[in-house]
Residue, then its C-alpha position, 0 to 999 in steps of 0.5 A: m359695510s365693505i366688500n371683501r375679496r371673495q364678494f368682489l370676485k364673485s360679483s365680477g365673475a357674474l358680470s363677466a358671465l352676463a357679458s359672455a352670454g350676450m347681455p347688452m352693456p347698459a343692462i350689465a351696468q344697471a345690474a352692477k349699479q343695483a348690486a353695488a356695495p356701499p363705498y369702500s371704507p379702508g381699515v387701519e393701516k399698518y407697516v411691517k419691516s421685512q426683507c425682500v428675497h426676490c433676488v440676492n440683494f435682500c433689500g430692506i422693505e416696508i410692507k403696507i397692510q390694510d384690512g389684512v391684505i398686503r397693499a404695497i411694498y416700499p423700501d425701508k428708509a432706515r436701511a438706506d444708511y446700511y444698504n439699499w436706498g430703493i427697491c427694484p420693480k421686482g421688489a415693488s411688485g412682489v405682492f403679486n407673487t403672493y396673491n398669484p392665482y397660478r401658485l401651487k396650493k396643494p401637494m401633487k403626485r405624478t401619475n404619468p410614469e413618463k418624464g420629459m420636456g413637455v410631458d404632462p405629469k397628469w397630476v392628482e392632488i394629495s394630502w400633506d400626510e400622504a405626501f410626507t408619508t411617501i417621501a419619508e418612506k423612500l428616504a428611510k429606505i435610502k438611509a438604510e441602504n446608502p444615504s448618499k443616494l439622496v441629493w438635495h438642491h437649492g438655488h435661490g431657495k437657500y435664501l428663503i430658509g438659509d442653507q444652514f437648514p438643508k446642510a444640517f438635515a443632510a448631515a443628520f441624514g448622512t448624505p454629502n450631496v447638498i448642491h447650491r447654484t453658485t456655479t451659475c453665478e460667481a463660483a470661479r470668482h470665489v475660487a480665484d479669491e480663495l487661491t489668492w488670498g484665502y477666502h472670498g468676498i470683494l467690493p470696490d471701496l467706492e467711497y474713496t475710489n478714483l478710477y473704477l474698471n468694471f468688467g461686465a458687472n451690471a450693478f444698475e440692474s441685477e448684480q449681487w450687491a446691486r442695490w448698494l453698488d448703484h447708489a455708491t457708484m453714483d455718489a462716487k461719480e458725483r465726487g469725481m470718480k471715473l468709471v470705465a465699463i469693459e464689456p461686449r454689450l453696453s449694459h445699464t452700468g456702461a451707459k452711466a460710465d465715462e467710457w465704454i470699452p467694447i472688448r471681444p468676449a472671453k478676451d478680457m485676459m489679454l487686456l489684463l495681461g497687456m496692462a500687467k506688461v505695461l506696468l512691469d515695463d514702466g516699473t510703475i509697481d508697488k514694490d513695498f506691497l509686492v515684497n511685504y504682502t505677496n509671494a512675488p519675491q519667492l523663488v520658483g524652481a524649474d519644476g514650478k514649485f517654490l524652493r524651500d530650506k530643510d525646514g520647509k520654509v520658502l526661499v527668497w533671494d536676499s539682496v543683502s547677502n546675495a543668497a537664498k534665505p527665508f524671508v525673516d527680519g533683516v532679509k531684503p527680498a529681490l523682486l525680479g531676477r534669475y538665480d542659481v541655488d545649489g546648482k539649480p536655476c530659479a526665478t522669482s514669481l514676479q520674474l515668471l509673471a514678467d516672462q509670461v506677459a512679455k509676449v502680450t504686447p498692446e498690438l497683440v491685445e488689439e488683434v485678439a481682444g479688439v481693444p486699440a493698442a494705444r488704449v491698452v497702454s494709456l489705460a495701464r498708465e492711467f491705472a498706475r497714475e491714479a493708484k498713487i503708489g506709495a501714498t497714505i491717508e489718515i482716517e479716524g487717526q489711522k495712517l493707511r495705504y491709499r490706492p484709489v483704483a479698483i477692478y471689479s467683476f461678477r459673471g463678466l470675468a467668471a462665467k467662462e471656461f477659464g473663469v478662475q484665471n480671468w479673475r486671478a489676472a484682475l487680482i494680479v493687476q491690482m496686486l501690482v499697484g498695491s490696491l488690494d485692501a487699500v483705501g479706495g482699492l478692492h475691499l477683501h472680506g474675511v482675508y485668510r479665513n481658510p488657509t487650506y485654500f493655499e494647499p493643493s487639492k486632494c483631487e478625490y477619486p472616486p468622487k464622494r459627491v454626485d456633482l464631483a465637487k473637490s474631486v479630480y474633475f473639479p479640484h477646487g469646486h468649493h462651491d458645488v457644481c450644480q449643472q454637473v449633477a444631471l450629467t453625472l446621473l446620465d452615466p455615474k460609472a463614467y465618473g467613478l461614482p460608487y453609487e447611483p443616486e435614487m432621489q432628489i429634493f429640489y428647493a426653490t430652484n428651476r435648475p435645468m432652465s438656467t444652465s448651459d446645454a440645458k436640454k441635457q439637464f432634463e435627461g438626467y432628471k428622468k433617472t431619479f424620484n424627484v420632489v420639488i418644493d416651490i411656489v409655482e409649477t416650473e419646468l423642473a416641477q414637471m419632472a417631479d414625482i411629488v410637488l409640495p407648495d411653499l410659502t412666499y417670502l411675504e408669508s414666512w420667517h427667516y433670519f439672514p446676516g444681511r449684506w455687508t459693505p466696506d463700511r457697514k454691516h447689518e443683520a435682518i429678519r423676514q416676517q410673515v405678514a400673510n398666508v393667502y392660500n392657507i398653505p400649512h408648510d414652508g421649507f422650514t417646516i417641511l424639513w422639520e417634519l421629515a426629520k421627525r418622521l425619520n426619527l432624526r429630529d435630535q440629530y437635526i437639532e445637533q447639526l443646526n447648532k453646529v452649522w449656525g455656530m450657536k454658542e449661548k443660545k441653542f436649539e434644544a433637543g426633544r422639542d419642536y420649533t416653529p419658524r418664528e421661534a427659530v428666527a427669534l433664537l437665531w436673532e438673539e444669538k447672533t445680535k444679542k438684541p431682544f427679538e422685539y427689536a427685530l419685530e419693530h425695526g426688521f434689522y440691526g446695523k452698525k458702522v465699521d470703523a477704519k481699523e476694522r475696515y482697513a487694518m485687519g485684513v491683508e495688513e494683519k494677515f500678510k504684512g511683513a517678514g515671517k507671515p503667510k503671503m497672498n499668492l501672486y503665484a498660485e503654487q498650489l495649482v502645480g501640486g494639484y495638477e500633479k495629483v490630477k495626472e497621478t489620479v488619471a494614470k492610476n485609475g485609467i480615467k478616460n474622460i479627462d483631457l490632461d492638456l486642458y487641465r494643465i492650462a487651467m491649473s497654471p500657477l499664473p494666468l496665460a494668454e491661452h486662457a483667452q481661448p476657450t474651447p468654442h473659440r478654438e473649435a467652432k470655426d464655422y460659427p462667426l459670431y460670439l454669443v453672450t448672455h446677461k441678466i435684466m432686473y425684471r427676470n433674473q430667476c427662472g421661475n416665479t418672476g416670470q408669472n408677474p403680470i405687472l413686470n410682464s406689462l412693462g414696455g417690452t419686458d414680457e419677452n427678451r430680444v436678440a440684440i444685434n449690432t445695427a451694422t451687422a444686421k444691415q449686412m444680413g438683411i435683418k430689420d428690427g423686430d424680425m424673427v431670427m434663428i441662433e444656431t450653435r454646435v449644441g442647439k438652436a434658439r429662435g427670437k425677435a431681433k433688436l437692433t442696437q449700437g450698444v453691442r460689438p459688431d461681432v457679438i449677439t447677446v440675449s438675456y436669460s430667464y425667458g422662454h418658459f414652456s411649463t404647462g403650469f405657466p400662463a401664456y403671458a409668461k411663456k414669451g421670449t427666447w430660452i437661450n440656455q438651450a443653445l449655450e455650450l457647456h465647458p465648465d471651468k476645470l477648477s471651480g466648475m463654473n458654468s461657461f455662459n459667455d464662451t459660445k460661438c454661433k450663426l445667425t439667420k433670418a427665421 
């Protein structure tokens, strides 16, 4: 006889009641002895291959199941050859998120019409049918009036069902408003890539890299490719690679680096431009790469635009004929110089860059960025030396460019008011030595996949989307602008939005907790009828009118293409292994049910085939699909392997050969005369700024600062990009405030309730990291309560003294400080730093400016 979970809970509850009634412990022990069941006899063990979705690394896992209960989660050893060697504490303890007693279990309806932070919704439980009926009736009304009045949001939830499903639903419904969370993550870096080489997706080619400059990406904790970058970085270091961490706070990655350069926040641009100056002054540049792969030789006129012939072809200065000509066979473009063409002065793109960086001396870099002038020079020369300009290497019979230096960043360079330009500067430094897409350099994914990124933005007005993406406000907001939605809702007319949104559906996101100037987000969400789909009652859920429970990643099915690396690809599934609270729906079935109730099922199916790119196997009209059936269909279409293979192995992986890895990117798309060129000089921004000015004047727009757009839309990075708004204006706030992520809490929701993570030493709350010397001057001791004050708010926290942060910087991790009444007390500890962060989003991408705030610090 074995005791089941319910019997155990009943007996333990009874014993607790006896103890609380005052019964002495010996009596309780005797009662327990008499009630004890025979020793537990475990049943048959089985292991299921699946995928962790606690963060966007999507690590391969093996789930141990015994007696129908999930007992443990381990890394999938087979996945080590393709992505992750291990899993992090979140993934290892993820079983709690499924068995969490604080989970949402039934639909709930708000009965309190008042909404706001800390306001009790006064929930009542309702049936699934009532929930679906209420939601579908409101959706039907909106669809009949104006489908754009519906806004769908997903954050981490994209990875629970794949954003193809909500995109297909939105397309069938007719709304353009599908909003992802990329502007709280890496949007500026994506847009910089797109403006420069026509798509996005980068990784250092660490198998061959010899010098690796890491600008604030913390791969040993929570970076998006962390579970590959961690072991790939250590392998490379053991091979002899040098790692330099350039960041204000000594991260876990910095702790493993050969050198830490504690740069002043938001001043990375100065170091990068200073390095570019040294490279150009020394002449240590890859001239062949710059001529044959980039637009560095293209001639720019006084208006900032390229000179073109009568056929529209861009001109270069031919050093053979001493004339301006298109770059065709036989033409030898000059890289530097000023010329006169048809009586008009012009210069090469590279010459304009040289002019821009001429004033960024090493001494100026030291003054502004806090990096010693001598190290600026030596770092640039070390970078050039290690780049081995002109070298080749043979791999698998392929003779390839060999430039074993790479610069990499994630939010470190991107999460700033001028984030696009910050990462553009890093790309340009690598362009100068020819390391982009070279062996050992920065590997580019999907080069020139979307040539329209090389065109000026249309700068829509009035905006079509509530987040203003691709409008005159965020001309290159290709990845949605999640934090803008609430701000637009506060005053849609101020942004020219031709409708007022009425309903929002939020899937697995706690958006207002995770953006800057966060309290204002809650104000915007008061304006609409809100539906939240989640596994726990987050702060956002408490702003909802209806809350629907979801299944966890251990209880649901999913197909995902998998994380790629420079030399591997894999595709994976997630398998359902439990349904602890017998919840009948998840994100997939909720969308399916709503499509049916709105009579949109066949239109939804048609859009699913489009967004998933289905060719041989397709979703069939006129029928329903279970989540398992949908995953099986997608797997067999994408991998051409039977679904039984997926059920057994969990993934299918393959190695990328040297030709595909190195010869089908920039070599194929850009190299040589007559081909497109990657953009050292981003001319499309010149045309885009003209369009912004024209649109502002034509429509009398009052809430656009043209001077800021002029700076943001420069075709080349500028020293001005190292001066975000708070640094220019917050003169009375002496300290820089930056945020970071830690592995235990990098989502603002379910991980905060995990008692296993919260019980680890010091991880139940975050601390305010202060330099030891700075704290001593202020009379602050370790563990003291301190108050952070900025121009937008205050945040209170516990001091942690350290030498691992610059003296003029304080840093606080986010995803703490919850206040939802649906959270247990242990999950509410720590500092909610986002309420004190200023918001000055990048004008091009809409990227959230997490790392630009200035603050005061006092003892609380």
